[in-house]
PAPA-922056 format. One record per residue: x, y, z of N, C-alpha, C, O in turn. Coordinates in steps of 0.05 Angstrom, whole numbers, plus 5000, padded with zeros to 4 digits. Layout:
BEGIN
XYZXYZXYZXYZ/...
***
This chain:
BEGIN
392336381205392736601224392136501252389936391257/394036531271393636421298391336571313390936811309/389936411329387736531345388936711367390936641379/387536931372388437111393387736981420385536871424/389537011439389136891465387337071482387637311483/385436951494383537101511384337081540385836901548/383337261556383637261585380937281598379037371586/380837201623378337221639378637411662380837431674/376537551668376637741691373937751704371837701691/373837801730371337821745371138111755372938201769/368938241749368438511759366138501780364238351777/366438661800364238701820362538921808363439141802/359938871806358039071794356239161817354739001828/356339421822354639531844352339691832352639821811/350139681845347739841837345639681823343539791817/346039421818344039261806341839191826342439111849/339339221819337139171837335238951828333638851844/335438871803333638671793334838531768337038601759/333438331758334438181735334738351711336438301694/333038561708333238741685335838891685337038941664/336838961709339439091712341638911702343338991686/341638661712343738471704343638421674345738401661/341238411663340938361635342038591619343338551598/341738841628342739071614345739081615347039141594/346939031638349839031640351038811622353038861608/349738581622350738361605350638431575352538381561/348438551567348238641539350238851532351438851510/350639041551352639251546355439141543356939231525/356138941559358838821557359138661531361138671517/357038501525357138331501357338501475358438411455/356138741476356238911453358739071451358939241432/360639031468363139181468365239031452365638791457/366639171434368639041418370938931436371839071454/371638681430373838561446372738371468374338221480/370138381473369038201493368037951479366337961462/369137721487368437471475365837361488364037271473/365637371514363237281528363037431554365037531565/360537451564360037591590357637461603355537421590/357837401629355637301644355437471670357337481685/353137601673352737771697350837631716348637551708/351637601741350137451761349037651781350537781795/346337671782345037851801345537761829345937931847/345437501835345637411862348437461874348637541898/350537431858353237481868354237761862356337851872/352737911845353438181837356138181823357838361828/356637981806359237971792358737931762356737821753/360638031747360737991718363137831711365437921716/362737601700365037431691365337471661363637401645/367737571654368137661626370537521614372637501627/370237431590372537331574372937541552371137611537/375437631549375937851531378637821517380337661526/379137981497381637991482383338221493382638451486/385338171508386838391521388138581501388638811508/388738491477389938671457387938851444388639051431/385338791448383238951435381839141455381239371449/381539051480380239211500381639181527382638961533/381839391542383239391568381239351591378839371587/382339301615380639281638379139531644376839531652/380439761640379240021645376840061626374840181634/377139971601374840001582372539811589370239881584/373139591601371039411611369439551633366939531634/370839681651369539831672367840051661365640111671/368840181640367340401627364840291614362740421615/364940051603362539921591360439881612358039911606/361239801636359339761658358140031666355740041670/359740241667358740501674356840611653354940741660/357340551627355540641606352840511609350840631600/352740271620350240141625348740261649346340191653/350140431664348840571686349540461714348140511733/351640301715352340181741355340221747356840301730/356140151771358840191779360339931780359439741793/362539911766364139671765366839721778367939941777/367939511790370639531802371939251801370639041801/374639261800376139011799376138881827376139021847/376038611827376038471853378938421862380038211860/380138641873382838621882383038631913385238581924/380838681926380938721955381138451970380438241959/382038471995382138232011379338132018377438282018/379137872023376537752030375237892054372837932054/376937952074375838082098374638352092372538422103/375938502074374838762066372238732051370338882056/372038532034369638472019367338402038365038492035/367938232058365938162077364938402093362538432099/366838582100366038822115364238992099362239102109/364739012072363039182055360239062053358239202054/360138792050357538662048355938702073353538742073/357338682096356038722122355039002125352839052135/356639202116355839482117353339532100351639682108/353239402077350939442059348439322071346239432069/348739092085346438962098345439142120343039172124/347339252136346539442158345139682147343239782159/346039782124344740022112341939952103340140112106/341639712091338939622083337039602107334739672106/338139492130336539472154335739752164333439792173/337639942164337140212174334940342157333140472168/335040312131333040432113330240312119328240442120/330240042124327739912129326440012155324040072155/328040042176326940132202326040422201324040502213/327540592186326640872183323940882169322141032176/323640712148321140702133318840622150316740742149/319340412166317140322184316440522205314040552212/318340672214317740882234315841092224314241192240/316041152198314241352187311741232174309941382166/311740972170309440842157307340742177304940752170/308140662200306240562219304140772228301840712230/305041022233303041232241300741272221298441262228/301441312195299141342175297541092172295141102166/298840852176297340602174295240592196292940512191/296040662220294140662243292040872238289640832244/292841102228291041322222288941232202286541292205/289741092181287840992161285940792173283540792166/286840622191285140432204283040572222280640492222/283940782236282040942253279941072235277541072242/280841182212278941312194276941112183274541172180/277840872177276040662167274140572189271740532183/275040552214273340482236271240692241268940632249/272040952237270141172241268241202217266441372218/268641042196266941052173267441302156265741392141/269841422159270341672145272941642128274441842124/273541402119276041362105276241522079278341622073/274041542064274141682039274441982043275542122026/273542092065273742382070275942462089276642692091/276942262104279042322123278042382151275842472155/279742322170279042362198281442492212283642402207/281042692229278442802238277242992218274843032217/279043102200277943272179279443202153281643102154/278243242130279543172104282243312102284243192092/282443572110284943722107287143602124289343552114/286543552150288643442168289443162159291843092161/287543002149288242732140290042732116292042602115/289242902096290842912071293643022076295542922066/293743232092296343362098298043182115300443152109/296943052135298442882153299642632138301942582141/297942492123298942252109301042332088302942182083/300742562075302642652055305342712068307442622058/305342862090307842932104309242682116311642682116/307742492125308942242136310042062114311841912118/308942092090309841922067312542032056314141872047/312942292057315342402044317942302055319742242039/318342282082320842172092321341892083323641812078/319241732081319541462072320541452043322341292036/319341622026320041621998322741751993324441641979/323241982006325642131999328042072016330342092007/327641992041329841932059330541632058332641552049/328641462067329241172067329441062038331040892032/327641162021327541051993328741221972328341171948/330241421979331441601960333241461939333241531916/334641261948336441111930334940971908336040911887/332340901913330740761893330240951870330440871846/329741201876329241401854331841461839331841511815/334141461854336641501841337341281821338241321799/336741031830337240801813335340811788336240751766/332840881793330940901771331841111751331641071726/332741341761333641561743336141481727336241541703/338041341739340341251725339541061702340641081680/337740881708336840691688335540831664336140781641/333741011671332241161650334241331634333941351609/336141461648338041641634339741481615340741591595/340241221620341841061602340040901583340940701571/337540981580335840861560334640591567334040441549/334340531593333140271601331340321624330940541634/330140111634328440121658328839871674329239651664/328739911701329039681719326739671739324839831737/326939491758324839461778324439721794322239791801/326739851800326540101815324940311800323540481812/325040301773323440491757320540441761318940631762/319740181762316940121766315940211794313840331797/317640161814316940251842316840551843315040671855/318740681830318840981830316341091818315041271829/315540991794313141091781310641041797308941211800/310540791808308140721824307840891849305640981855/310040931864309841091888309441391882307941521897/310641491861310241771854307341811845306142021852/306141621831303341641823301541641848299641791850/302241471867300641451892300841701908298841811918/303341801912303642041929302542291915301642471928/302542291888301342521874298342541879297142751877/297142301884294242311890293742461916291542581920/295642451935295342601960295442901955294143051969/296942991935296943271928294343351913293143551919/293543181894291143231879288643241897286643371890/288743091919286443081937285643351949283443391958/287643531949287043801959285343961940283944151947/285343881914283944041894281743891879279844021870/281843621878279843471864278743241881280143161900/276443141876275342921892276542651884275142481872/279042601890280342341885281242221911281642361931/281541961911282441821935285341891941286941901923/285941931966288741991975290241741980289741591999/292241681962293941441965296741511975298541351971/297041751987299741831997300741632018303041552018/298941552036299741362056300441092044302240952053/298941022023299440772008302240781995303640571995/303041011985305741031972307940971992309840831986/307541072017309541012038309640712045311740602049/307240592046307140302051308440142029309939952035/307940222004309240081982312240091984313539881982/313340331989316240351992317240202016319440082014/315840202038316740062062316839762057318839632065/314739652045314839362040316939292019318139082020/317439482000319539441981322239421995323839241989/322839612012325339612027325639372046327739272050/323339292058323339062075324038812059325638642067/322838782036323438552018326338552010327538342008/327438792003330238811995332038722018334038582013/331438802042333138722065333038422069335138292072/330638312070330438022074331737862052333137662056/331337962027332637832004335637842006337037642000/336738082014339638112016340737922037342937802034/339337892059340137722081340137432071341937272077/338037352057337837082047339937022026341036802025/340537222009342637181989345337152002347037001993/345837302023348337272038348536992050350736882050/346336882059346336612069346936412047348236212052/345836472023346236292001349136281992350136071983/350636501995353336521986355436472009357736522005/354436362032356236332054358336122050360336112064/357935942030359935732025362635862018364735762027/362636062001365136191994366436322018368836302022/364736452035365836572059367136362077369336412088/365836132080366935922096369635832085371535792101/369735802059372235712047374535912051376735842057/373836172049375736382052376836392081379136452086/375036322100375836332128377436082136378636082158/377535882119378935632126382035662126383435532141/383035842110385835872106387335952132386336102148/389735842135391435922158392436202155392836292132/392736342177393636622176396636642178397936832167/397936452193400836462197401936182194400435982192/404636162192405935912190408535912206409836122208/409235682218411735662232413735542213413635302206/415635702204417635622184420335582197421135742214/421635362190424335302201426435432183426635352159/428035612194430135742179432735702194433135792216/434535542181437135472194436635342221438135392240/434535172222433935032247432435192268431635082288/431935452262430435612281427535652271427035682247/425635652290422835682283422035972282422636122300/420736052260419836332257416836332249416036192231/415336502263412536532256412336752235413136982239/411236682211411036882190408136882179406736682181/407237112168404537112155404536922132406536872119/402236802128402036602107402836702080403736552063/402536962075403337082049406337072044407137092021/407937042066410837042063411936762059414336732054/410336552061411236282057411936242027410436322010/414236122022415236071995415335771989415535612008/415135701963415435421956418235331964420235461960/418335101978420834991988421335042017423034912029/419735222029420035272058419235022074417434872066/420734972096420034752113418434852137419335022152/415934752139414034852160413834642182413934402178/413434752206413034582230410134602238409134822243/408734372240405934372247405534192271406033952270/404534312293404034162317401234052318399534132302/400733862336397933752338395933962343396334142360/393733952329391534142332391834392314389934552312/394034422300394434652282393634592254393734352245/393034802239392434772210395034752195397034872202/395034582174397334582156397134832139395134862125/399135012140398835272127398335272097396735422087/399735092083399435092054400034812043401034642058/399534762018399934492007402934422008404634592004/403434162014406234082016406533782018404633632014/408933692024409633412026410933362054412633522062/410033152068411133092094414033002091414532812076/415833132105418633042105419332892130421032712130/418032952152418532812177415932802194414433002195/415532582208413232562225410932402213410832362188/409132312230406832162221404432252238404632302262/402132272225399732382239397132302226397132222202/395032322241392332302230391432592224391432762241/390632632199389932902190386932912183385932742168/385633122193382833162187382633312160383333552159/381833172139381633282112378833352104378233372080/377033372124374133412118373633672102371733682087/375333872106374934122091375234082061374134232045/376833872054377333822025375533602014374533621992/375233392030373833152020371033112030369532972018/370333252052367733212064367732962082365732912095/369932802083370032562099370732642128372632792133/369132542147369532632175371832492189372932602208/372532252180374632092194377432192186377932232162/379232232205381932312199383432102182382731862184/385332182166386832002148389732002157390932212162/390931762160393731742168395531822145395231732122/397432002151399432092131402232052142402732102165/404031962124406831902132408732052114407832172094/411332042120413232182103413032102074412731862067/413132302056412732262028409932312018409532341994/408032312036405232372029404732662025405832832039/403032722005402233002001400033082021398332912027/400133322030398033432048396933682037398233822021/394533742045393033972034392934202055392434152079/393534442045393334672063390634712075388634652061/390434802100388034852115386834602127384834622142/387934362122387034132136388434132164390334282168/387333972183388233992211389833752219388933522215/392233802231393933592241392833512269392633672287/392033262271390833172296392733072318392333132341/394932932310396432792330399432872331400333012349/400932782311403832802313404933072304403533242293/407533112310409033342302409933292273411333092268/409333482255409933442227411833652217411733892225/413633572199415233762183414333732154414633522142/413333952143412133942116413634142098413934372105/414434042074415734222055413634342036412134192024/413434602036411434742019411834691990414134721980/409734601976409934551947408234741930408834791907/406134861942404435051928403635271948403235221971/403535511937402835751954400835921939400435901914/399536101954397736291942395536181925394135991934/395236281901392936201883393335921872391435811860/395735801876396135531866395335311885395335071878/394635381910394035181930391335051924389735161909/390934821936388434671932386034841940384034861925/386134971964383935131973383235361954380935421949/385335491944384935711925383635611900381835751888/384435381890383235261866380335191871378635221853/379735091895376935021902375235271901373035281890/376235491914374735741914374335841886372135941879/376435821869376235911842374035751827372435871812/374035481831372035321817369235381826367435381809/368835421852366235481862365235751851362935781843/367035951851366336211840365736201810363836331800/367236031796366736001767364035871763362435951745/363335671779360735541776358535731782356435731768/358835901803356736091810356536311789354436451788/358636351773358536561753357636471726357636621707/356936211724355936111698352836091698351536161718/351836021675348935991673348135711666349635571652/345835631675344635371668343135411642341635611640/343335231623341835261598338935321601337835471585/337635211621334735261625334135551631331835641629/336235701639335835981647335436161623334636391625/336036061599335936231575333136351571332936591563/331036201576328336301572327836531592326636741584/328636491617328336701637329836961629328837181633/332236931617333737161609332337311586332337561586/331137161568329737291546327237451556326637661547/325937331576323537461588324337721602323137931598/326437701619327237941634328238161617328138401625/329138101592330138301574328038501566328538741562/325538411563323438591555321238631576319238761571/321638511600319538501620318738791630316438861628/320738941639320039211651318839391630316739521637/319939421606318539591586315739501580313939661577/315339231579312639131574310739201597308439261592/311739191621310039251644309139551643306839621649/311039721635310340001633308240051612306340211615/308439901590306339921569303739821579301639941575/303739591594301339481606300039681626297639701627/301739821641300740011661299240241647297140321656/300440341625299140561610296440461598294440591599/296540221586294140101574291940061596289640101591/292839971620290939931642289540191649287140201653/291140401652290040661659288040761638285840851645/288740741613287040831591284440661591282240761587/284740391594282440211592280440271615278040271610/281440331639279640391661278240661656275940691664/279540851643278241101638276141081616274041201618/276740911595274940891573272740681577270440721568/273340461591271440241594271240171624271739941631/270440351641270240291670268340071676268839921695/266240041661264239831667265439551662265139371679/266739521640267939261633270239191652270338971663/272039391657274339341674273539291703274839141718/271339421712270539391740268639171745267739141768/267939011725266038791729266938591749265338501766/269438521748270538321767270438421795269838281814/271038691799270938811825268138811837267838771861/266238871820263438871829262638591839261238561859/263438381824262638111830264038011856262837851871/266438111861267938011884268138211907269738161925/266638421905266838641925266338541953267638641972/264538351957263938251983266138071995266338042019/267637951977269737761985272337901991273937812008/272938121977275538261980275038531993274138711979/275538552018274738802033276139052024275139272029/278339032010279739272001278539391975279339611967/276739251963275439351938273239551945271739511964/273139771929271139971933270240071905271240271895/268339921893267439991865266140271863265840371841/265440391885264140651884266040881880265141111876/268640831879270541051875270241151847269141021829/271341401843271141521816272741361796274541211803/272141401770273541261749276541321749278141141745/277241571753280041651754281541511777283841431774/280241501800281441371823281841071819283940961825/279840941807280040651802282240601781283740401783/282440781761284540751741287340771753289140621747/287640971771290141011785290740771803293040681804/288740681817288940451835290040201820292040081829/288840131798289639901782292439941770294039751769/293040181760295540241748297840211768299940091762/297440321792299540301812300040001819302339921822/297939851822298139561828299739421807301439251813/299139481781300639351759303639411761305239241757/304239661766307039751767308639611789310939531785/307339581813308939471835308739161837310439041850/306739041825306438751826308438611807309338391813/308938741784310538611764313538631770314638851770/314738411776317538411784319138191770318437961773/321238261755322938051743325037941763326637761755/325038041787327137961806327037661812329137531812/324637551816324437271822325537101799326936901804/325037191774326137041751329137061751330536861745/330237301757333137331757334537181779336837111775/333237141801334537011824334036711824335336561839/332136611808331236331809333636141805333935951821/335236181785337436001779339936061795341035871807/340936311795343536351808343536291838345636191848/341336341852341336281881341535971886342935881903/340035821870340235531873342935431865344035251878/344135551845346835481836348935541858350735391862/348535771871350335851892350335651915352435571925/347935581923347635391946348635121938350134991953/347935031914348734761905351734731902352834531911/353034931889355934911885357334931912359434801916/356335101930357535121957357234871973359134781986/354834741971354434491985356234271974357234111989/356634281948358334091935361234121946362533921952/362134371947364934421957365334321985367434211992/363234352001363434262029363533962031364433852052/362633822010362633532010364633411990364433171983/366633571982368733471964367833431936369033271921/365633571927364733551899365033831887363534011894/366933861869367434121857366134131830366833981812/364234321826362734341802363734581786363834801797/364534541761365734751745363734941733364335181730/361334851727359435021713356534941719356034721727/354735131715351935071718350934871698349134711704/352034881674351334691653351834401662350334221654/353934361678354634091688352433991706351833751706/351234161722349134081740346733981724345533781730/346034141703343734061687344233801672342533621671/346633771661347333531647347433291666346433071659/348533331689348833111708346133021719345732781726/344233201720341633141732340032961713338032841721/340832951687339232801668340732571654339932471633/343032481666344532271653343132001655341431951673/343731821636342531561635344531341642343731131653/347131391637349131181641351631311652352431521643/352931171671355531261681357631061672357530831678/359631171658361831001647364331051664365131271668/365430831675367730851693370230751679370230541666/372430901682375030791675375630581696374630601718/377430401690378030181710380230271729379730301753/382630291719385030331736384930601750384830811736/385030611776385030861791382330971796382031171811/380330861783377530951787375930741802375030791824/375430521788374030301802376130151820375430071843/378530121810380629991826382230211841382030441836/383830111860385330301877387530441861388530651870/388330331838390430461823393230411834395130551826/393530221853396130151865396629861861396529701880/397029781836397329491830400029381842401929531847/400029121846402428981856402928731838401028611828/405428661835406228431820405428181836406228151859/403928001824402927761838404227501827404527311842/404827501802405927261789408227331770408127531756/410327161771412427181751412926901740413626721755/412426871714412726601702414726621679414526791662/416726441680418826441660418526201641417625991650/419226241616419226031596422025951588423926101592/422225711577424825611566426925621587426525531610/429325731581431525721599431725981616433626011631/429826171613429926421627428926381656427026241660/430326521675429426511703427326721709427126921694/425826671730423826871738425127141745424027351739/427427131758428927371765429727531740429527781740/430527391719431327521695428927641680429127861670/426727501680424227611668423427871682422828071669/423527871709422828111724424828331719424128571717/427428261718429528461715429228611688429428851687/428828461667428428571641425928751639426028971629/423728641650421228791649421429051665420629261656/422629031690422929271707424829471695424329711698/426929381682428829571669427429731647427829971646/425929601630424529741609422429931620422130161611/420929831640418629991651419630241666417930401674/422230271671423230511684422530761668422430981679/422130731643421530951626418531011624417731201610/416830851637413930871635412831021660413831001682/410531151655409131291676406531141684405131221702/406030921670403530771675403630631702405730531710/401430621717401430491744402330201743403630111762/401630061722402529781720405529761717406829591728/406629941701409529941697410930011723413029901729/409830211737411130281763411030051782412930011798/408929891782408729661800410929461794412029341812/411529421769413629241761416329341770418029191779/416829601766419329721775419729691805421929621814/417629741820417729721849418429431857420029381875/417229241843417728951849420628891843421928741858/421728991821424528941814426429051835428328921842/425829291845427529401866427229251892429229211907/424829161898424429011923425928751923426728641943/426328641899427828391896430828441893432428261888/431628701896434428781894435828701868438128611868/434328721846435428651820436928881809436429111815/438928821792440629021779439229141755439529031732/437629351759436129471737437829641720439729781730/437329641694438929801674437030001661434829941654/438130241657436530451643436130371614438130301601/433730371604433230281577434130481556434030721561/435130391534435830561512433630541490432330341487/433330771476431330781454428530691465427130541451/427930791489425330721500423030841484423231071474/420930691480418530791466416030671479415930431486/414030841482411430741493409530711469409130891454/408430471467406630411445403830421456402930241470/402430641449399830701461397830471461397230351441/396930401485394930191488396029911486394429721488/398629881481399629611478401929541497402029321508/403729731502405929671520408229851515407930081506/410629751522413129911519415329741507415129491507/417329871497419629741486422129901491422030141493/424429761493426929891497429229701495428829451495/431629801492433929631489435329591516436029781530/435729341524437129271548439529091540439128881527/441829171548444329021541444528981511445528771502/443629191496443929181467441829021453442028991428/439828911467437828751454435028871460434528971482/433228861440430528981443428828811461428528571456/427628941481425828801500423028931497422729171496/421028751495418228841493416728761519417028531528/415128941530413428871553410628981548410329221544/408728801547406028901541404028691536404328461544/401828761522399628581516400228391494402228421480/398428191490398728001468398628151441399928061422/397228381440397128531415399928631407400628641383/401528711427404128811422405928591411407328621391/405928361425407728151417406727991393408427881378/404227991388403127871364404128021340404827911319/404228291343405128461322408128401316409028441293/409628311336412328241332412727951323414927861317/410427801322410527521312411727331332412827121323/411627381358413027211377411227081398412326981418/408627091396406826981416406726671413406126571391/407326531434407326241433404826131446403526271462/404025891440401625761450401725731480399725771494/404025661491404425631520403825891534402525901555/404826111523404426371535401426451535400426571554/400126391513397226451510395626311532393726431543/396226061538394725911558395226031586393326051602/397726121592398326241618396826511620395726561641/396826661599395426921599392426881606391327021623/391226691592388326641596387726561625385826661637/389426391637389026311665389226551684387526571702/391226711681391626941699389427151696388427261715/388527191671386527391665383827311676382227481685/383227051676380726951687380527011717378327041729/382827041730382927101758383027401764383627491786/382527561743382427851747385127991748385328221758/387127861738389827971738390528081710389627971690/392128291710393128401684395828271679397728311693/395928111658398427961652399828091628398528151608/402428131631404028261610406228071601407727961617/406328041576408427871564411128021563411228271559/413227881568415927991566417327841544417727601545/418127981523419327851499422027981492422528211498/423627821479426227921470426427851440426627611433/426328051424426628021395424427831384422227921380/425027581380423127411366421927191384420727001374/422127211411421027001428420027121454420927331463/418126971467417027051492418726931514419226691514/419527101533421227011555419626931580420426761595/417327071583415727011607413327191610412727351591/412027181632409627341638409927461666410727321685/409227711668409027841694406127921698404928071682/404927831719402127891725401928091748403328081767/400128281744399628491763396728501770395028481753/396128531796393328551804392828811818394428921833/390528921812389629181825386929131837385029081823/386729151863384229091877382229321873383029551871/379629251873377629471870377429621897378029511918/376729871895376430031919374229921937372429791928/374529981963372629871983369729941977367929781982/369330181966366630281963365530251935363330331929/367130141916366330141888363729981884361930081871/363629731894361229571890358729691902356629691889/359029801926356729921939355730171924353330211921/357630341915356930581900355530511874353530641866/356630311859355430241834352630121838350830171822/352229971860349629861866347630081871345330071863/348530301885346730521890345930671865343730751862/347930701846347330831821345230671805343330781794/345530401805343630231791340830261804338830261790/340830281831338230311845336930581839334530601840/338530781832337531041825336531051796335631261787/336630821782335630811755337730871734337030911710/340230871741342330931722343730671713344030481729/344530661688346030441678349030491684349830721687/350530281687353430321692355030151672354129941663/357430251665359130101647362030161654362630351668/363829981645366730021651368230021624367629851606/370130201622371730221597374630201605375530331624/376130041590378930001598380529901574379429791555/383129951575384929851554385829571560387229441544/385029471584385829201592384328991575382429051561/385328741577384128521562381328451572380528531594/379828301556377028241562376728071587375028121603/378427871590378127691613378527841640376927821658/380628001641381228151665379028361670378028391693/378128501649376128701651373528581662372228701679/372728351651370228231659370328121688368428131702/372728041696373027951724372728181743371428151764/373928411737373728651754370828741754369828821775/369528741730366728841728364928671745363028771757/365328401745363628231762363928301791361928311806/366328351800366728421829365428691835364428731857/365428871816364329141821361329151816360029351825/360228951803357328951798356529101773354229181770/358429121754357829251728357329041707358728841705/355229091691354328901671355628951643356328771629/355829211637356829281610359829341611360729511627/361329211594364229241594365229311566364329191546/367029501565368329581540371329541545372629711558/372529331534375329261541377129291516376129311493/379729281521381729311499381229551482381529551458/380529771496379930021482382330211484383230271506/383430291462385630481461384630751471382230811469/386430931480385531201490383731341470381731461477/384531341444382931481424380231341421378231471415/380131081426377630931423375630991446373330941442/376631091468374831151490372831371481370531361488/373831561466372031771456369931661438367631731439/370831471420368931341402366831181417364431181409/367631051438365730891454363631081467361231011468/364531311477362631501489360731611467358331631472/361831661444360131761422358031551414355731621409/358831291414356931081407354631071426352331041418/355231101452353031111472351231351468348831331470/352431581461350831821457349131791432346831891431/350131651411348631611387346231421392344331421376/346331271414344031101422341931261437339931151446/342431521440340531691454340931711483339131801498/343231621493343831621522345331871529347131961515/344731981553346332191565348432061582347831901600/350932121576353231971587354832141607355532371601/355332021630357332131648359731951648359431711650/362132071646364631911645366231971670366532211678/367131771684368731801708371531691703371831451696/373631861706376331771701378331931717377632121731/380831841715382931971731385532011716387332151726/385831901693388431911679388532111657386532211648/390932161647391432341624389932241600388732391585/389931971596388631861573385631861575384231801555/384531941598381631961601380632241593378232281589/382432441591381632711587379832751562377832891564/380632641538378832681515376032561520374032681511/375832331533373232211538371632371558369232401555/372932481578371632661597370432901584368232991590/371833001564370933241549368533161531366633321528/368632931519366532841500363932781515361832831504/364132671539361732601554359932841560360933061561/357432781564355533001571356333121598356033361603/357332951616358333041642360932891648360832641652/363133031649365732901655366332931685366233151696/367032701698367532701726370432601731371032381724/372032771742374832701748375132621777374132751795/376632401781377332321809379532511817381632541804/379132651840381032861849383832761855385732921855/384032501860386732391865388232341840390532241840/386932401817388232351791389932581781390832741797/390232601755392032801744390733071741388233091739/392333281740391333551736389933581709387933731707/390933441689389733461662386933351662385033471651/386533121675383833001677381933191692379633221685/382933311714381333491730380533741713378333831715/382433841697381934071681379934011659378334191651/379933761649378033691627375233631637373333631622/375033581663372433491674370533721681371433951686/368033661682365933851691365733841721365034041734/366233611733365933571762368433421772369333231759/369533511794371833381806371033271834369933411850/371733021838371232891864373832881880375632741873/374033041901376533081915377432821929379832751928/375532671940376332441957377332211940378932051950/376332181915377131951899375431701904375831501890/373631711923371831491928369431501909368331721903/368531271900366231271881363631341895361631401881/363531321921361131411935360531711928358231801929/362731861923362432141916360932171889359732381884/361131971871359531981846356631981852355032131840/355831801871353031791879352132061891349932161885/353832171908353232431920353032651898351232831900/354732641878354632841857352032821841350933031834/351132581836348632541821346332651838344532801828/346332591864344132681882344232991884342133121883/346533101887346833391888345833531863344333721865/346633421840345733541815342733521811341433721803/341633291818338733261816337233451835335233581827/338233471859336933651879337133941871335234091873/339534021861339934301853338134371829336834581829/338134191809336534251785333534251791332034391779/332834081810329934071819329234351831327034451826/331034461847330534721859330334941837328735121839/332134921817332035121796329335101781328135311775/328434861775325834831761323534941779321735071769/323634881804321534981823321535281823319435411821/323935401825324135691827323035821802321536021803/323835721778322935831753319835801750318535981740/318835571759315935521758314435731774312535851765/315335771799313935951817314236241807312336401809/316536311796317036581787315136641763313936851762/315036461744313336491720310336491729308736661720/309636311746306836281755305936531770303736631766/307736641787307036881802306337111784304237231788/308037161765307437391747305037331728303537511722/304737081720302537011702299837051716297937131703/299737001742297237031757296837311767294637421766/299037431778298737691792298137921774296538101781/299437931751299038171733296138191723295038411725/294837981713292038001705290238091729288438251724/290737991753289138081776289438381781287538521787/291938481778292438761782291038931761289939141767/291138841736289838981714286839011719285639221713/285638801730282738811735282038961761279638971769/284039071774283539231798282839061823281639161842/283638811823283038631845285138621867284838501888/287438761862289538761882290039041892290439231877/289939071918290639331931293639371926295139181927/294439621919297339671914299239571936301339471930/298439601961300139511983300339201983302539091987/298039071978298138771977299838681953301238491955/299638831931301238771908304238791914305738621906/305039001929307839031936308738811955310938711952/307038741974307738521992308138261976310038111982/306338211957306537971941309137971924310437771921/309738211913312138241897314638171914316338021905/314838291937317138251955317337951963319437841965/314937841969314837561978315837371956317137171962/315337431931316137251909319137221908320137001906/320637441911323537421910324637281935326437121933/323437341958324337221983323736921982325436761991/321536841970320736561968322736411951323636181958/323536531928325436401910328136351924329336141922/329136561938331736531952331536341975333236171980/329236351990328836172012328735882003329735702016/327335841980327135561970329835461962330435221966/331535631951334235551943335835461968337335271968/335435611990336935552015336035292027337535162042/333635202021332634942031334334712019334234482029/335834771998337534561985339534462005340534232001/340234622025342234532045341334282060342934132071/338734222059337733992073337933732057337333512066/338933762032339033522014340933322026343133382036/340133062025341832842035343432742011342332621992/346032772013347832691991349032411995349832281976/349132322020350332062025348231852033348931622038/
***
């Protein structure tokens, strides 16, 4: 029975306030029939869903989000509209914060005056005026500025769950209720404290939102890079059209200083193009007719005519944005523990709060022992308060100090910054798992052709045997290789054309994987390839073997040319290593990583190239299927393997490796199979990718450590009554801000 095809969709989820919210939405989606997988990201407020379209519709996915108590919508709006909405929400958060402070500062000053007058417990100037005044000033903070917090808490409770807003709501309501009870019973009035708790909560939310916006600015930058219009030539006339109207095949005119509107190929003109938006390289690159160019890069000098080849979502920039968004919507394996904790965190805190209240009422002596011992050191402690007041004091502190937000933000914010920083430097990361895998690799395995070498080989030697001429050897080899897509074959074809030889289209062409090619020329079978190919045909001669050995010792790839039962000659091709290969490999070795090269080429050539590149471990004469086995062998030795390649035949090995790295100048299949894509094609980018992964994962570990440590230390202190509720709220808000701020420090990482 054929597998049902799945589709992916991203929903914007509004109303989430903490990690418990994201956890609930994710559980709700995963529990819906037809949903294959779902990842909800609190930092980006998005749900990335894989689903079976024949089983569940998009509307039903939105309904599943609503059943969890939140608002979902499809991401169909323009980027500018989305940015406007984000900005409006940030302004609203700022407005709520300032309203709260306007009504919180007066009671705060009032409380300080009462304390200075020595009448804090009874109120100043009179108990009635103090109780009534602080209560009335607290209500606008709670109901006006913080009203949405209670709405969020009610929605969560109504749908059978609890979130951080529920804890804040219960804590502030308990505090403000003491202001009402103070009119009738001798309890401490915490009405003013309730306003302060809400104010610091709203302040923390605003700062956190601002910091999260800063963390996600990489996507905004990428969205802003695109050209808005294009100059299209129609019947020789220039027309300015919106970028959305450009079609594949349109001829665009780009003047110096203008952005190239979309991906294309230069048809006329030559220029230096600034490709830093794609590769991270600051120096312009010379492009000539026939060269591909990337949309949104900048034409520096000449007048160019470019034929559009990709538009809309198929362009390079759109694919980069998609990959960055996908990376930000995934999870790092280390996050699983944090997810399990946040799933039961809020309910557990509520249970702890109830237990704290009961324990203080039943065992005030035991619970208050720490407060008595530290009363002189902590000025906010007052052990002389009534048992009910102390119980309320500790309970409120427990409710507001316990926050899963830091745990929920620890990983996604670091991932947002890391993937964005990577995109700015030409390193495209497909998933969070790739960052974790890349940060712990032991060995980097490089493909040879197009990865370590430039991938643009040239014919260097033509040697003929017996009565055959060098021109005939090259003509036969080039004729057969016309059916090949291999870089070495293309080099031979180019050489044949440059020598103005009469090339013939081969008949019955066949590519023999890892060995060479064969085809009929002038009615006779011609073989071009390695000694393994011609040995199989029984035609390798001693003279040919000696020539092969000499050429291969010089780092050249030598291919035998045979006809039926005899060797006619040898064609040697050389591919120089890239300028930065040796330096990049030396840096990787210095970073404590092992390096190896894997190739289908012969041992002599492979070892010669490896010596030049500074690689010690060589795996040569490896067929495409054998590359996977070689990667498996390394993994069975206990090594974490990163594979770097660029060809179609590298795709299986890239998938098998713990971290697959595709050279961006390579094939689409290799890029699709890889976890990380290097746009520039330079091996220095591999060094940068390792550094970026290590720096990002280090931030993730730091964030999770601080988030767990914060809650592990703060909750016991609150239970023992050692934290003032306002200080507890300040600490809670600070924990989330610290996690996001620490993630933003990742921007300082040195990748080169």
